[in-house]
C-alpha positions in Angstrom: 30.1 -8.8 2.9 29.0 -5.4 3.3 32.8 -4.3 4.0 34.7 -6.9 1.8 31.9 -7.7 -0.9 32.7 -5.0 -3.4 36.8 -5.7 -3.2 36.5 -9.3 -3.5 34.4 -9.0 -6.6 36.5 -6.4 -8.0 39.3 -8.7 -7.5 37.6 -11.7 -9.0 36.8 -9.6 -12.1 40.4 -8.6 -12.9 41.7 -12.5 -12.5 38.5 -14.0 -14.3 37.7 -11.6 -16.5 34.0 -12.0 -16.6 31.5 -10.3 -14.7 29.0 -12.9 -13.9 32.1 -15.1 -12.9 33.2 -12.6 -10.6 30.1 -12.4 -8.8 29.8 -16.5 -8.5 33.2 -16.1 -7.2 32.5 -13.4 -4.6 29.3 -15.7 -3.6 31.4 -18.9 -3.3 33.8 -16.9 -0.9 31.4 -15.9 1.5 29.5 -18.9 1.4 32.7 -20.8 2.1 33.8 -18.0 5.0 30.3 -18.9 6.4 30.5 -22.4 6.4 34.3 -22.8 7.6 34.3 -20.1 10.0 35.0 -22.6 12.7 38.3 -23.3 10.8 39.5 -20.1 10.8 42.3 -20.1 13.3 43.2 -16.3 13.5 46.5 -16.9 12.2 46.1 -14.1 9.9 43.5 -11.5 9.6 40.2 -12.3 8.3 40.4 -10.1 5.5 43.9 -12.1 4.4 41.7 -15.4 4.8 39.1 -14.1 2.9 41.6 -12.9 0.2 43.1 -16.5 0.2 39.7 -18.2 -0.1 39.3 -15.5 -3.3 42.5 -16.4 -4.6 41.5 -20.2 -4.8 38.2 -19.6 -6.1 39.4 -17.6 -8.9 41.8 -20.1 -9.9 39.2 -22.6 -9.5 37.2 -21.0 -12.1 40.2 -20.5 -14.5 41.1 -24.3 -14.5 37.1 -24.9 -15.0 37.2 -22.4 -18.3 40.4 -23.8 -19.5 39.0 -27.6 -19.3 35.9 -26.1 -21.1 37.8 -24.4 -23.5 35.9 -21.0 -23.0 38.5 -18.8 -22.4 38.0 -17.4 -25.8 34.5 -16.2 -24.4 36.0 -14.1 -21.9 34.4 -10.3 -22.1 36.7 -7.4 -23.6 38.6 -5.1 -22.0 36.0 -2.5 -21.9 34.0 -4.6 -19.3 37.3 -5.7 -17.4 37.5 -1.8 -16.7 34.5 -2.3 -15.2 31.3 0.1 -15.3 32.2 3.5 -15.9 30.9 5.6 -13.2 28.9 8.8 -14.8 31.0 11.0 -12.4 34.3 10.0 -13.9 35.9 12.1 -16.5 37.5 10.9 -20.0 41.0 11.1 -18.7 40.3 8.7 -15.8 38.4 6.7 -17.6 41.3 6.4 -20.4 43.8 6.0 -17.4 41.6 3.1 -16.3 41.5 1.3 -19.1 45.0 1.7 -20.2 46.1 0.1 -16.5 43.4 -2.7 -17.2 45.2 -3.6 -20.4 48.9 -3.5 -19.2 47.7 -5.7 -16.1 45.9 -8.1 -19.1 49.6 -8.6 -20.2 50.7 -10.1 -17.2 50.5 -14.0 -16.3 47.7 -14.9 -14.0 49.9 -15.6 -11.1 51.8 -12.0 -11.5 48.5 -10.3 -12.0 46.9 -11.9 -9.0 49.8 -11.2 -6.7 50.3 -7.8 -7.9 46.3 -7.2 -7.3 46.6 -8.8 -3.8 49.6 -6.8 -3.1 48.6 -3.3 -4.4 44.6 -3.6 -4.5 44.2 -5.7 -0.9 47.3 -4.3 0.6 48.3 -7.6 1.7 51.7 -8.4 2.9 54.2 -10.3 1.1 53.8 -13.1 3.8 50.1 -12.9 3.5 50.1 -13.6 -0.1 52.6 -16.5 0.3 50.4 -17.8 2.3 47.4 -17.5 -0.1 48.9 -18.6 -2.8 51.2 -21.4 -1.0 54.4 -19.6 -2.4 57.2 -18.5 0.0 57.0 -14.8 0.7 60.7 -14.5 -1.2 59.3 -15.6 -4.1 56.5 -13.3 -4.0 59.1 -10.4 -3.3 60.7 -11.5 -6.6 57.7 -11.5 -8.4 56.7 -8.1 -7.2 60.3 -6.8 -8.0 59.9 -8.0 -11.6 56.1 -7.2 -12.0 56.3 -3.4 -11.4 58.9 -2.6 -13.9 57.0 -4.2 -16.5 53.8 -2.6 -15.4 55.4 0.8 -15.5 56.9 0.2 -19.0 53.5 -0.4 -20.2 51.7 2.4 -18.5 54.7 4.5 -20.1 54.1 3.4 -23.5 50.6 4.3 -23.2 51.7 7.5 -22.2 50.6 7.5 -18.4 53.8 7.0 -16.4 56.7 8.9 -16.0 
């Protein structure tokens, strides 16, 4: 939990867009991993196994939220950007919020896979295994997502 807890919670926050839910997802991930460690077959790294669990728990939460019609109650983009560190300058805070706004425009599957690739550093094969999609489909998603993200950031004056 010390090594992977913070990145797992940050990933969950970007998917479920609610700090309390992200904390819950983080706890669920490590509880499930602890309870199921005997089922870990070592076909992938421990990190990609935890990412897969995190992905599935986030999807579960989003489904639960949809069923409860609670999506309107999700927190604002300011919370999505996470807590602003007192050492961050105004330019960095603005860039971070612009990135979060652009990520929010992506569909949940696209945003999730992009974060798994760029934030977690998972390979296309690992992402495919985590989300139950062929790795070639993940590669196609990335080829579509990155230009969209770049255009959005360019529109906010951040990308060249």
